[in-house]
C-alpha angles and dihedrals in degrees: 000000000000140000092258090060091048090052090051097052093045091050092047090052091049097049095032087222138087091212094052091048089051091053096047092046093042091232128126115264090233092056093050091047093050091047095051091044089056091047091051090051089048093051094039090228137102108240100188142032117213122210140148089269093056143277116300134181116258116231090266089043092057090056093048094046094049088056090044091052090049090053093048092048091051089051087052089050092051091049089053095045093124091056092050097049094053116064116241118231137178131051129323120184115189128182132183135177118256126294101037096070093111089061090048091052093048092049092047090053092049093049094046090050092055097036108030093174088060110103108211129192123185132187145166121239143143116277096248091053091049091053092049092049090050090053089050093047092243093117128034101195130022133188103210148153116237134176108250088232089062095057092085088064093060099102110166093012131097120217123194109191121216107166141010117226147163139210118273137168117256119203145163111280092236098048126107089249093057090065089072124080089198129019123213121217092252089049092049091054089064095063130074114243132201108201134200114229103251136137095241092052092049089050091050092048092050093050094041092051092049093049102034109009129256128326126230102258118192092186143314121237146172090214114095092193088063088055090049091049093056093046095048093050094039093240096133143345123242138204126231146125116312090225090059092052092048088063094042116111092226091058090047091051092047094244094113129053131199120224122192118233113237132211095019122108105220122201115245112272128205126198123202146094129315128189138154120271089241113125093211095096099009098120095048094045094047092048089048091050093050093051092045093052092047089052092054094043096050092048090052095053 
């Protein structure tokens, strides 16, 4: 057993895919598969179950991966020991797209407890707004979703990918839409939608309208609670990143269901952290990003 194998199994658990883990870690899929197979033989247990829906940890696998994640996090803490021993000061402004705010609050509380002189501000915005704010030095660190093809336009910005994702429909589990596993464009036009104001959603709407005609929009909003209200009360469905909905309380409670969008070729989407390449707040931003990532990963296992 070695640290490389621990990194592999944690990444596979996060992405639910050997191929995605291979891409994120810049290692061939065959090398990862062989390494995990050797680890399973060494442990005498099966870590993952593979199906058409994805690759998921077994019950024993979840226990092992949680311990592996803890080990990797402790190693990261040792590597950043100098940052830990010196108290961070100054201002740190962090922004995220909707649904992960609980992790942002938890991370801010942890950072403030360890670094009381660090002034932290957190807010929720659409990904495109966050990128613009970082370019204008209004925000230091952002958790965003971005099309892979847009990354080449990130001059002066640093992006650290965590997950891949796609747009899906989210609806109340008792709605007519929830009876479908995949919704076609023509079927989607028959249902009311409440949409969060986000660049990805606007791009989707523009292309959808051009190809299939207009959707039935109940309203657009920059308030994620308004979206939660229509979902909880089965007033309308919404469209958003599958990653966001996996973190949403309504999905975890079984109230909301995700439905894939059929017949539409979506561009590849990456989810992760973006910040300027300025060194002024680099230590605080990197430490915050590390803790934020750990909070998400621990909750998913």
